[in-house]
Structure formats: structure tokens, C-alpha cells
C-alpha positions as CSV (number, residue, x, y, z in Angstrom):
1,M,0.4,0.2,0.0
2,Q,1.3,3.8,-0.6
3,L,0.3,6.6,1.1
4,R,1.3,10.0,1.5
5,L,1.8,11.5,4.8
6,C,0.2,14.5,5.0
7,F,-2.1,16.3,7.7
8,G,-5.3,14.4,6.6
9,T,-3.6,10.7,6.6
10,Y,-2.0,11.8,9.9
11,G,-5.4,13.2,11.3
12,Q,-7.1,10.3,10.4
13,A,-4.3,8.0,11.8
14,L,-5.0,9.7,15.6
15,K,-8.8,9.8,14.9
16,R,-8.6,6.0,15.4
17,C,-6.8,6.3,19.2
18,V,-9.2,8.8,21.0
19,R,-11.0,8.3,23.7
20,V,-14.4,7.5,23.6
21,G,-16.2,10.5,23.1
22,V,-13.5,13.0,21.7
23,T,-14.9,14.3,18.4
24,Q,-13.2,14.9,15.2
25,V,-13.6,18.7,15.5
26,E,-11.8,18.8,19.2
27,L,-8.8,16.4,17.8
28,G,-8.6,18.5,15.1
29,N,-8.7,22.0,17.0
30,E,-6.1,20.7,19.4
31,L,-3.5,19.6,17.1
32,L,-3.6,22.7,15.1
33,Y,-3.6,24.8,18.2
34,S,-0.5,22.8,19.4
35,V,1.0,24.5,16.3
36,N,-0.3,28.4,16.4
37,G,-0.3,28.3,20.0
38,T,-3.5,30.0,19.5
39,Y,-7.0,28.7,18.8
40,A,-8.6,29.2,15.4
41,H,-11.6,27.6,16.4
42,Y,-11.9,25.5,13.0
43,S,-15.4,24.2,12.2
44,D,-16.5,20.7,12.1
45,S,-16.7,21.2,8.1
46,Q,-13.1,23.1,8.1
47,V,-11.4,20.1,10.1
48,S,-13.3,17.2,7.5
49,D,-12.0,19.1,5.0
50,L,-8.2,18.8,6.2
51,F,-8.8,15.1,7.5
52,N,-10.1,14.2,4.3
53,G,-7.0,15.6,2.1
54,R,-9.5,17.9,0.3
55,K,-8.2,21.3,1.5
56,N,-4.9,22.5,2.4
57,I,-3.3,23.8,5.6
58,G,-3.3,27.6,5.9
59,P,-0.7,29.3,5.2
60,A,0.1,30.9,8.9
61,E,-0.1,27.4,10.1
62,V,2.0,26.6,7.3
63,E,4.6,29.4,8.6
64,N,4.2,28.4,12.1
65,A,5.0,24.9,11.9
66,R,7.9,25.8,10.2
67,F,9.4,28.6,12.5
68,C,8.0,27.8,15.5
69,D,9.5,27.0,18.9
70,R,9.3,23.1,18.8
71,P,9.9,22.4,22.8
72,S,7.1,24.8,23.3
73,L,4.8,22.8,20.7
74,A,5.6,19.5,22.1
75,E,5.1,20.7,25.8
76,R,1.3,21.6,23.9
77,F,0.8,19.1,22.3
78,A,1.4,17.0,25.1
79,N,-1.0,19.0,27.6
80,H,-3.1,19.5,24.8
81,V,-3.7,16.1,22.3
82,S,-2.3,13.4,24.6
83,P,-5.2,13.8,26.9
84,L,-7.8,13.3,23.8
85,L,-5.9,9.9,23.1
86,D,-6.9,6.5,24.7
87,S,-4.0,6.1,26.6
88,G,-3.8,2.4,25.7
89,K,-3.4,3.2,22.0
90,I,-0.9,5.6,22.0
91,P,1.9,3.1,20.8
92,L,-0.5,2.2,17.9
93,A,-0.9,5.6,17.3
94,V,3.0,6.1,17.0
95,A,2.7,2.7,14.9
96,A,0.2,4.2,12.9
97,V,2.2,7.7,12.0
98,R,5.2,5.1,11.4
99,A,3.9,2.7,9.2
100,I,2.1,5.8,6.8
101,A,5.7,7.4,6.6
102,R,7.1,4.2,5.5
103,A,4.4,3.7,3.0
104,D,4.9,7.2,1.6
105,E,7.4,6.6,-1.7
106,T,7.9,9.8,-2.0
107,L,9.8,10.3,1.0
108,N,13.5,9.8,0.9
109,P,14.8,7.4,3.8
110,R,16.8,10.2,5.1
111,T,13.9,12.9,5.2
112,V,13.6,14.3,8.6
113,I,10.3,13.3,9.4
114,D,10.5,14.5,13.2
115,P,12.5,17.6,13.5
116,I,11.6,17.6,17.3
117,D,13.8,14.5,17.9
118,G,15.6,14.8,14.3
119,L,14.2,11.1,13.5
120,T,14.4,10.4,9.8
121,K,12.2,8.1,8.1
122,S,14.2,5.4,8.3
123,D,15.1,6.0,12.0
124,A,11.4,5.9,13.1
125,A,11.0,2.4,11.0
126,K,14.0,0.9,13.0
127,Q,13.5,2.7,16.5
128,A,11.8,0.9,19.4
129,Y,11.8,3.7,22.0
130,F,9.3,6.3,21.3
131,A,8.9,9.6,23.5
132,P,5.1,9.9,22.0
133,W,4.5,13.5,22.8
134,G,7.6,14.4,20.6
135,F,7.6,12.2,17.7
136,L,4.0,12.6,17.3
137,A,4.4,16.4,17.9
138,G,7.3,16.7,15.7
139,V,5.8,14.4,12.8
140,L,3.0,16.9,13.3
141,A,5.2,19.8,12.9
142,F,6.3,18.5,10.0
143,V,3.1,17.3,8.0
144,V,1.8,21.1,8.7
145,A,4.8,23.0,6.7
146,E,5.0,20.3,4.1
147,A,1.5,21.7,2.8
148,V,0.6,18.4,0.6
149,N,-2.5,17.7,2.0
150,R,-4.7,18.8,-0.8
151,G,-5.4,16.0,-3.3
152,A,-5.0,13.1,-0.8
153,K,-8.4,12.1,-0.8
154,D,-7.7,8.6,-1.9
155,D,-4.4,8.1,0.9
156,C,-6.8,9.6,3.9
157,E,-9.6,6.7,2.8
158,A,-6.9,4.2,3.2
159,V,-5.8,4.9,6.4
160,G,-8.3,2.7,7.7
161,E,-6.7,-0.6,6.0
162,L,-3.5,0.0,7.8
163,F,-5.3,-0.7,11.3
164,D,-5.1,-4.3,10.8
165,E,-3.3,-7.5,13.0
166,G,-0.1,-6.7,11.7
167,L,-0.1,-3.0,12.6
168,M,-1.4,-4.3,16.4
169,M,1.7,-6.6,16.4
170,E,4.0,-3.4,15.7
171,A,2.2,-1.7,18.1
172,A,2.9,-3.9,20.7
173,A,6.4,-3.9,20.2
174,I,6.8,-0.3,21.0
175,T,8.0,1.0,24.0
176,L,6.9,4.3,25.2
177,V,9.4,6.7,27.3
178,D,8.9,9.8,28.7
179,A,9.0,12.8,26.4
180,Y,12.2,14.7,27.9
181,D,13.7,12.3,29.9
182,K,17.0,9.4,28.1
183,I,16.4,6.1,29.1
184,E,18.7,5.8,32.2
185,S,21.5,3.6,30.8
186,H,24.1,0.9,32.7
187,S,27.2,-0.5,31.1
188,C,29.9,-2.8,33.0
189,R,33.0,-3.7,31.5
190,I,33.6,-7.7,32.0
191,W,37.1,-7.9,30.9
192,A,40.0,-6.1,28.8
193,D,42.7,-6.8,27.4
194,G,45.2,-4.3,25.5
195,P,42.6,-2.8,22.2
196,S,40.4,-5.5,23.0
197,S,37.1,-5.8,25.2
198,L,33.8,-7.2,26.4
199,A,31.6,-5.1,28.0
200,V,27.9,-5.4,28.9
201,V,25.3,-2.1,28.3
202,E,22.0,-1.0,28.0
203,G,20.4,0.2,25.1
204,D,18.8,-0.3,21.8
205,L,20.9,-2.3,19.3
206,F,20.4,-0.4,16.5
207,E,21.0,2.8,17.9
208,L,24.2,1.9,19.2
209,A,25.3,-0.1,16.1
210,S,24.4,3.1,13.9
211,S,26.6,5.7,12.9
212,K,26.9,8.9,14.7
213,V,27.4,12.4,13.1
214,G,31.0,13.2,12.4
215,D,31.9,9.6,13.3
216,F,32.5,7.1,10.9
217,I,34.0,3.9,12.6
218,K,32.0,1.1,11.4
219,R,30.1,-0.8,13.7
220,I,28.7,-4.4,13.4
221,A,25.7,-5.9,15.0
222,V,24.5,-9.4,15.2
223,I,20.9,-10.3,14.0
224,P,19.9,-13.8,15.4
225,V,17.9,-15.5,12.7
226,D,16.7,-19.0,11.4
227,V,18.6,-21.1,9.9
228,D,16.5,-20.6,6.6
229,F,17.2,-16.8,6.7
230,T,13.6,-16.0,6.8
231,T,12.4,-12.6,5.0
232,Q,9.3,-13.0,5.5
233,I,7.7,-10.3,8.0
234,A,4.3,-11.9,9.9
235,T,1.4,-9.2,9.3
236,S,-0.8,-11.7,11.1
237,L,-1.1,-14.7,13.6
238,E,-2.1,-16.9,10.7
239,E,1.4,-15.8,9.1
240,L,3.4,-16.2,12.1
241,D,2.0,-19.5,12.6
242,E,3.0,-20.0,9.0
243,G,6.9,-19.2,9.8
244,G,6.9,-15.4,9.2
245,I,9.1,-13.3,11.1
246,S,7.5,-11.7,14.2
247,P,8.1,-8.0,13.7
248,K,8.8,-7.7,17.4
249,S,11.9,-9.6,17.6
250,V,15.1,-7.9,16.4
251,H,15.2,-10.3,13.2
252,G,11.4,-8.7,12.3
253,K,13.1,-5.0,13.5
254,W,16.0,-5.3,11.4
255,L,14.3,-6.0,7.9
256,L,11.4,-3.6,8.9
257,G,14.2,-1.1,9.3
258,L,15.9,-2.1,5.7
259,M,12.6,-2.2,3.8
260,A,11.8,1.2,5.0
261,G,14.9,2.4,3.8
262,G,14.3,1.4,0.5
263,M,15.6,-2.1,0.2
264,S,13.4,-4.8,-0.8
265,K,12.9,-8.0,0.4
266,T,13.9,-9.9,-2.6
267,E,18.0,-7.4,-2.6
268,I,17.7,-8.2,1.2
269,S,17.6,-11.7,0.1
270,E,19.7,-11.9,-2.6
271,R,22.6,-9.7,-0.3
272,I,22.2,-12.7,2.4
273,V,22.9,-15.8,-0.4
274,S,25.5,-14.1,-2.1
275,V,27.8,-13.9,1.4
276,L,26.5,-17.8,1.9
277,E,27.2,-19.3,-1.4
278,R,30.7,-17.8,-1.5
279,Q,30.7,-20.5,1.8
280,G,29.6,-23.1,-0.4
281,L,25.7,-22.7,0.9
282,D,22.6,-22.1,-0.7
283,G,20.7,-20.2,1.6
284,S,18.2,-22.5,2.7
285,G,18.7,-25.1,6.0
286,V,22.3,-24.1,6.8
287,P,24.0,-25.2,9.7
288,V,23.4,-23.6,13.2
289,G,25.9,-20.9,13.9
290,T,26.6,-19.7,10.2
291,V,26.8,-16.3,9.7
292,S,25.9,-13.9,6.4
293,V,26.6,-10.5,6.2
294,V,24.8,-7.5,5.0
295,D,27.0,-4.4,4.7
296,L,25.5,-1.0,4.9
297,G,29.0,0.9,4.5
298,T,29.0,2.2,8.8
299,T,27.1,-0.6,9.7
300,A,27.6,-4.2,9.2
301,Y,24.9,-6.7,10.0
302,Y,25.8,-10.1,10.8
303,L,23.2,-12.5,10.4
304,L,23.8,-15.5,12.8
305,A,21.6,-18.8,12.2
306,V,20.5,-19.6,16.0
307,S,17.3,-21.2,15.4
308,R,15.1,-23.5,12.7
309,M,11.3,-23.5,12.1
310,D,9.1,-26.5,13.2
311,E,6.4,-27.7,11.9
312,G,4.0,-25.3,13.7
313,G,5.9,-22.6,12.0
314,N,7.7,-21.6,15.7
315,T,11.6,-20.8,15.6
316,R,12.9,-22.9,18.1
317,S,16.4,-23.7,19.2
318,S,18.4,-24.9,22.5
319,K,21.4,-23.8,24.7
320,E,23.6,-26.2,23.1
321,E,22.5,-24.9,19.4
322,I,23.0,-21.2,20.9
323,D,26.3,-22.0,22.6
324,L,27.5,-23.2,19.0
325,A,26.0,-20.5,17.2
326,L,27.8,-18.4,19.7
327,S,31.2,-20.2,19.3
328,R,30.7,-19.9,15.3
329,L,30.3,-16.4,15.7
330,V,33.5,-15.8,17.6
331,D,35.7,-17.5,14.8
332,F,33.9,-15.6,12.1
333,Y,34.3,-12.2,13.9
334,D,38.1,-13.1,14.3
335,R,38.5,-14.0,10.8
336,H,36.4,-11.4,9.4
337,G,35.6,-8.4,12.2
338,Q,38.9,-6.4,11.8
339,G,38.8,-4.6,14.7
340,Y,35.5,-3.2,14.4
341,P,33.0,-2.7,17.5
342,L,30.8,-5.4,17.7
343,Y,27.4,-5.9,19.3
344,V,25.5,-8.9,20.4
345,P,21.8,-8.7,21.5
346,L,21.0,-11.4,23.9
347,V,19.9,-14.4,22.2
348,G,17.5,-17.4,23.5
349,T,15.1,-15.0,25.5
350,G,12.3,-14.4,23.8
351,L,10.5,-15.8,20.4
352,S,13.2,-18.6,20.3
353,R,11.7,-20.8,23.0
354,A,15.3,-22.0,24.0
355,R,13.4,-20.1,27.4
356,L,16.6,-18.8,28.4
357,S,16.6,-16.1,31.0
358,V,17.9,-12.2,31.0
359,R,20.8,-13.6,33.1
360,E,21.5,-17.2,31.6
361,S,21.5,-15.4,28.4
362,Y,24.2,-12.8,29.2
363,E,26.4,-15.4,30.6
364,V,26.3,-17.6,27.5
365,I,27.3,-14.7,25.6
366,R,30.1,-13.7,28.0
367,G,31.4,-17.3,28.8
368,A,31.8,-17.4,24.7
369,F,33.7,-14.4,24.3
370,S,35.6,-15.0,27.6
371,T,37.0,-18.4,26.7
372,A,38.1,-17.4,23.6
373,S,39.5,-14.2,24.8
374,D,42.8,-14.4,22.9
375,R,40.9,-14.5,19.6
376,V,38.6,-11.3,20.1
377,H,40.2,-8.7,18.5
378,G,38.0,-5.2,18.8
379,N,35.5,-4.3,21.8
380,V,32.7,-6.4,22.1
381,S,29.6,-5.3,24.1
382,I,26.7,-7.2,24.8
383,V,23.3,-5.3,24.8
384,V,20.9,-5.8,27.2
385,L,17.1,-3.8,26.5
386,P,16.2,-0.8,28.3
387,G,14.5,-2.2,32.1
388,S,16.0,-5.5,31.8
389,W,19.7,-4.5,33.6
390,D,17.9,-5.6,37.0
391,E,17.8,-8.7,35.8
392,L,21.5,-9.2,35.6
393,G,21.8,-8.9,38.9
394,L,25.2,-6.8,38.3
395,G,24.0,-3.2,39.9
396,G,25.0,-0.1,38.1
397,E,28.7,-0.5,37.5
398,P,30.4,2.0,35.6
399,S,31.8,1.0,32.7
400,D,35.4,1.3,33.7
401,E,35.1,-0.9,36.3
402,R,36.9,-4.1,35.4
403,A,36.0,-8.1,36.0
404,T,38.4,-10.7,36.3
405,R,38.3,-13.3,33.8
């Protein structure tokens, strides 16, 4: 489905996430108040024209959106729009707006769609943690400033088709954080030996492994996948049962991010298979521990086969298979890593049904890289999701504290 990200489609998405009793005209006026800072008291027919893509936003609003104080806009949004939304549907609103941006083929992946938090279309597709009032207010500023609303009638009518089981699953994978607070992060050095080290950090894998402004050091992120290197995202529970990849998994979020950046499923598969063919493999049912690579320049992704699909379409792996996969990952990093920083998410804790706890998964990864520390040439970080740090039982040690190997 192709959609245009404009005020109408944005309004249609939020309209489906309001509390019972909130009217369209009420939502429209509060959205425009967030931009203007003053009430213009739009009529029901005026808001309807905007929400249905029949008319453009007025020039005063466009000017305000382009030059307003954005923290003030976010504050007005939080105080005036957020009370209208059903608190249980806020992740759904974020997912819907993100999905519209993803479906807008006129937007370059590098287009900043959230000028408050500086998120591009590609950033938003990969991100799992959102400050909702910052993101939703930022996209509001973008769609008003773009002034491309008139003529989007068909796009506005099609927004309802987004609200399917697949979008619900996307929404379930989104974590909301306070609008102006950074996620408190922890890190702990496990060991260091010259230029090489092993640490555990709290954060988002994709954010940690992405290139920073002015920093051109390549980073490597490990993506746990199944032995068939599946590229089909499940958009319903039925597709999940048939072997589709959950959008909530690291594998699924990685695929969504690449597709939002303009890479087709076919191109992703071709890149994966080309690397496997150089290893004498055909890309289907490879041995556990096989690694393929998708290199995007400043970030390379190591796709590590750790699980296999059972007859019911569920991914399964055992602790023994994870041990084997990590051992082969260490070998691959030793031969091909060139000393670049490596980021490894916890494996076996979620959808792979290995039933490892956060602590157990951490210990398995720590053991694999510590046992083979003489072959680790670079800085390796075990990545723990925000909110899971306490489950490690490590406390809040600073990153320069070393532990004995």
C-alpha cells in the first residue's frame, strides 16, 4: 500500500486512537492549537476537509510549523492533544504514523519526519523506543509545514486499512519513554586486554550500532535469525504460525528498518544468499552458527543462524545450539571483524523458545567471548534492553570497572 504522509492521513491515524466521546473537530482544533499556540476555532466542516485531504492547511499554520519553537509545540501537544488519546492506544498511534511514513514512497529514507527528535523516515522505522509526544508532535510539525494535504483524499480513506493485526503487532513492539528524559543506561566492563574488551551495556541494538554524526567508525550488529534466513514479516497471527518473522523480534525490526530504507525483500535475500554461496551454502537450512553479512557501509549486520522453524511455524533453538552458534560467531568475528566494535543482543530469551532468562543468556554470551578472549580483536558489547538491567544482578557499575576473566 502506498500512502502520502500529510495532515489528513496523520489526523485519520490519530482519530482512530482517541478516547470514547472525543470528536473529530475537537481533535483537529487541538492539533492546530499545538502548532499555532492560539485557537482559531475551526468548524466541523473545515476539520473534515483537512482530515479528508480536500483542502490544504492555511499559510499561517504552515509558517508557524516551519518556524515555531519546537519544544513549546511538544509541550502544547502533551498538554492538549495527549488527554484526548486513549492511553492504551498511544503505541498504536505511533505505529500508525510510522507506517504511513514507511508507505510514502515520495519521502527519501533520510528525510527528517520528526524535527523535534531529529528522526528520519529510516530512523523511525528501526526505532523501538519512542517519546510519544516528541515523535507525534514532531511529525505534526512536519506534515503541517509540508503543506501537501489537498488531493490526498484517497490516501486519507485508505488509512483505515492500516489498522490490521500486523499493525497491532507492530504497536506491541513499541516501548514508550518519557518525552524529555533519556533512558537511564548502565554499562559494565567485564574484561579488557589491550585494544580488545568485553562489556555489557543497556540500550537499543540498532541505535548503538548506527553511525553517529561526524563518526565514521564501522560498527557491527549481530542479528539472530533462523537457519533459512527468512525475510517474510508476519502481518497476522496466521502468518506468524506459517513461519513469518515477528516484527517484535530483533530479526523482524531489522527487516522492517531495511525495507523502510528502500531495500526490497528480494534485494535483502540476494545479499544474504550471495555471502552464503561464497561459503558453499545455498541459503536454506544452513548449519546452526552460519553467519551471513549485509554490509551497509558504516554498519555491517552479522546474521547469525541460531534457530530453526518447526512444523508449526515456530522458531526453536536449544542452549546447546546457542552455544554452538556463539562459538562460530567468535570464529567469524576473529576472521572478518577487522577490529570493528561488535554489538551482540541477548539470544534465546524471547521468541526462539530456548527459554533462557536474561541472566542465563548474558552468561552464555559472556562465556563464549571470554573463553575465546585470545581471538577477540576489538570491543565487544553485550546489549541488554532498557528495563532488563536489574535482571542481570550486576548493579549499576560504571563502564570502567573491570572484572577478572
